[in-house]
KEMILUM-695445 format. One line per 8 residues: number of its first residue (from 1); their letters; for each residue y, x, z of C-alpha. Coordinates in pm, whole numbers, plus 50000, padded with zeros to 5 digits. Each point is the difference from the previous one (the first is absolute). Layout:
! residues N
NUM) A) Y:X:Z  ...
! end
This chain:
! residues 330
1) MTTPHRPA) 76371:15451:55181  49944:49664:49834  49631:49916:49984  49852:49653:49932  49812:49817:50276  49625:50061:50013  49817:49712:50167  49696:50182:50140
9) HPPRRVAV) 50054:50245:50289  49798:50089:50308  50099:49850:50337  50283:50165:50190  50083:50041:50367  50330:49814:50029  50238:49977:50295  50223:49693:49974
17) LGGTGWVG) 50316:50052:50204  50126:49662:50114  49661:49850:49921  50033:49715:50251  50298:49840:49824  50044:49757:49714  49963:50242:49710  49778:50239:50191
25) RHVCAALA) 49733:49743:50087  49959:49905:49634  49993:50365:49895  49722:50067:50253  49798:49704:49874  50040:50104:49636  49905:50362:50072  49693:49893:50197
33) ARGDDVLV) 49897:49767:49718  50027:50298:49766  49761:50192:50228  50251:50239:50158  49978:50118:50362  50308:49851:50172  50181:50127:50309  50280:49778:50134
41) VARHPAPH) 50283:50186:50174  50253:49792:50196  50140:49953:50350  49770:49714:50102  49673:49852:49873  49982:49651:49852  49707:49759:49957  50005:50017:49620
49) IRPYAFEP) 49938:50378:49987  49681:49993:50212  49776:50090:49701  50177:50336:49965  50035:50314:50205  50323:49996:50200  50223:50270:50147  50286:49895:50232
57) LDLAHAGQ) 50309:50205:49921  50373:49938:50027  50083:50139:49659  50375:49972:50048  49981:50264:50275  49676:50190:49936  50051:50370:49932  49878:50179:49692
65) GRITGLLS) 49728:50177:50196  49857:49671:50126  49995:49859:49646  49843:50317:49859  49731:49997:50269  49913:49638:49934  49972:50043:49623  49796:50317:50042
73) ERRIDTVV) 49765:49857:50263  49934:49691:49790  49964:50200:49676  50260:49782:49829  50052:50079:49632  50249:49718:49921  50279:49840:50199  50156:49663:49919
81) NATDALNA) 50340:49966:50166  50048:49626:50054  50250:50039:50286  50346:49842:49987  50271:50038:50262  50119:49640:49970  49670:49820:50018  49883:50227:50280
89) TDGWARAD) 50261:49846:50226  49983:49633:49900  50357:49989:49873  50238:50114:49730  50297:50115:50212  49907:50356:50093  50211:50299:50095  50015:50282:49749
97) EDLDAVNV) 49803:50231:50230  49716:49745:50020  49985:49978:49621  50005:50377:49967  49725:50053:50258  49735:49813:49798  50129:49990:49644  50102:50367:49979
105) ALVHRLLA) 49905:50223:50294  49642:49871:50017  49955:50062:49627  50114:50363:50036  49763:50057:50295  49715:49841:49806  50061:50219:49697  50016:50310:50218
113) ALGELPWR) 49673:49897:50164  49832:49950:49664  50113:50349:49899  49816:50145:50302  49662:49853:49906  49744:50244:49858  49928:49765:49709  50209:49841:49726
121) SRVVHIGT) 50133:49666:50117  50150:49694:49835  50267:49758:50118  50088:49652:49878  50339:49901:50138  50119:49639:49991  50370:49993:49923  50215:49709:49891
129) LHEYGDVP) 50169:49873:49687  50315:49975:50214  50032:50377:49961  50162:49935:49661  50282:49804:50162  50223:49750:49825  49944:49955:49626  50156:49754:49756
137) PGTLIDEQ) 49823:49660:49990  49744:49993:49721  49911:50369:50036  49632:50084:49962  49974:50283:50254  49788:50284:49870  49942:50340:50158  50283:50158:49800
145) VPPRPGSA) 50265:49795:50181  50184:50242:50231  49951:49899:50365  50327:49897:50163  49898:49839:50331  50264:49778:50153  49873:49958:50357  49894:50234:50278
153) YARTKLAG) 49647:49865:49971  49978:50069:49626  50157:50344:50041  49741:50104:50257  49715:49859:49792  50127:50198:49699  50019:50316:50211  49637:49956:50101
161) SQAVLDAV) 49888:49932:49644  50194:50300:49872  49841:50223:50264  49656:49905:49869  50099:50061:49638  50153:50337:50094  49682:50101:50186  49789:49917:49694
169) RTGRTDGL) 50241:50182:49768  49977:50316:50211  49621:49983:50014  49961:49923:50371  49797:49684:49938  49898:49751:49731  50106:49639:49999  50207:49708:49886
177) VLRASNVC) 50284:49784:50125  49963:49625:49947  50337:49822:50002  49899:49649:50099  50207:49692:49931  50033:49726:50261  49656:49901:50128  49847:49659:50068
185) GPHPSPAS) 49651:49878:50080  49769:49963:50300  50093:50125:50349  50367:50090:49942  50202:50203:50246  50221:49771:50208  50295:50222:49907  49963:49920:49630
193) FPGKLVGM) 50146:49698:49824  49651:49861:49920  49906:50040:50366  50312:49814:50105  49918:49721:49754  49659:49957:50163  50163:49977:50342  50264:49754:49882
201) LRRALADD) 49746:49767:49841  49777:50013:50309  50291:49902:50224  50121:49726:49765  49658:49838:49989  49944:50036:50376  50341:49849:50082  50001:49745:49717
209) EPMTVVLT) 50337:50140:49895  50141:50130:49669  49924:50360:49907  50344:50160:50001  50019:50300:49767  50299:50222:49925  49996:50087:49630  50175:50275:49810
217) GARRDFVD) 50070:50036:49631  49761:50294:49969  49723:50016:49744  49714:50225:50100  49666:50127:49879  49713:49895:50231  49652:50151:49981  49692:49879:50188
225) VRDLADAV) 49901:50235:50281  49642:50015:49871  50121:50114:49658  50205:50270:50173  49689:50105:50192  49809:50022:49672  50272:50228:49863  49965:50221:50308
233) VRAVHSPA) 49623:50032:49956  50045:50090:49634  50263:50257:50100  49762:50149:50257  49735:50055:49734  50221:50081:49703  50042:50358:49876  50366:49919:49926
241) TGHALNIG) 50242:50187:50223  50370:50061:50041  50125:49657:49894  50189:49714:50157  49848:49677:49866  50155:49655:50022  49766:49732:50136  50109:49638:49958
249) SGRAVDIR) 49938:49680:49809  50243:50080:49720  50183:49671:50069  50322:49921:50185  49989:49677:50201  50299:49836:50166  49960:49940:50372  50039:49621:49976
257) TLVRLFVT) 49705:49988:49758  49794:50219:50232  50063:49775:50301  49921:49683:49809  49686:50153:49853  49885:50103:50348  50046:49654:50147  49819:49828:49712
265) AAGHSTDL) 49723:50262:50000  49956:49921:50371  49945:49635:49905  50337:49854:50101  50295:49840:49823  50318:50192:49931  50181:49711:50172  49905:50182:50320
273) IDERTRDV) 50244:50283:49916  50354:50003:50139  50171:50259:49778  50300:50196:50124  50173:50250:49773  50197:50306:50101  50027:50368:49925  49753:50206:50200
281) AGLGGAWT) 49989:50377:49993  49681:50127:49839  49813:50330:49996  50064:50057:49631  50183:49841:49712  50017:49632:49916  49765:50047:49705  49658:50168:49983
289) RADITLAG) 49752:49986:49715  49749:50282:49969  49890:50156:49674  49632:50060:50077  49906:50164:49670  49943:50345:50145  49774:49871:50278  49797:49822:49735
297) RLLGWHPR) 49970:50316:49791  49918:50245:50280  49803:49781:50240  49867:49724:49776  50174:49766:50244  50141:49655:49933  50085:49718:50245  49736:49730:50003
305) TGLAESLG) 50125:49749:50257  50261:49742:49902  50286:49920:50235  49885:49645:50079  49648:50122:50083  50139:50281:50215  50224:49764:50199  49724:49743:50037
313) DMWTAATT) 49761:50264:50131  50272:50120:50235  50026:49655:50158  49623:49950:50010  49955:50330:50184  50278:49910:50244  49844:49665:50087  49636:50108:50016
321) TDGPLQAE) 49976:50361:50118  50335:50126:50130  50104:50020:50358  50348:50142:50042  50106:50165:49677  49931:50371:49993  50267:50260:49930  49945:50335:49834
329) EA) 49899:50270:50247  50145:50348:49996
! end
């Protein structure tokens, strides 16, 4: 089941579920640059997905038959699932049934739909490093760490990832799960911490007031969204199947450092920051650092964008091209 990445493959017809959102928009751009035929599937269109075919669909409630019909009509051979129940609603506090609807039930309907197609299909599912749950500080999280999710969000994301792996194991489809670390970079979802940082800095500069930030003691792995998109494209075209692969920077950064780096990368002094410290409940453990060895071996993938560059590009995009920040669409 383990086969090294081969760089040269013919174009594929790829449906990107949640293609209007933060991760999805970069995945679409990277696939198109690779020469693939991209179909964006989401509730509503967005200006940045105009170059691609678009199908309006409320994926959280669409039945299996509707999904099967769409994939069949469009002759889709690969599906990238970039949906996320939290980002789809612009906020972290979601009821369990909302999390289940997108993170679990949608995945099962998608897999059933893929099984109905008259051709062999492939799925690349974007999970999260938070599926592993709390680990001791200093741990380099590889794919052998047993997942022990500690939040409802992480539990539902794990259930969706496991459904994909089970479908591959039983021969119903081919594909990979990419467990992404925290993401940063251009056009962040407003529900994410990077998106909130952009909003806080905008308001501070507009009001000529300090940028008040609540910090935690967490240390997290942040990967640039464009590097994640590159991993997705490689997963789409890789012959590897049946694996969960960790996608991150391989570094753990404390939140205070991240905030200060963002402000300086945006061209401002850290004197602007008004730091407040308190415990804040997170989606996973207080420590994340991804071991990305397996992704390197199977996909030939390595992160290329440094954190300062990623945060600087995030601010540049926000001040030159963004209107209201876009959330993930489901």
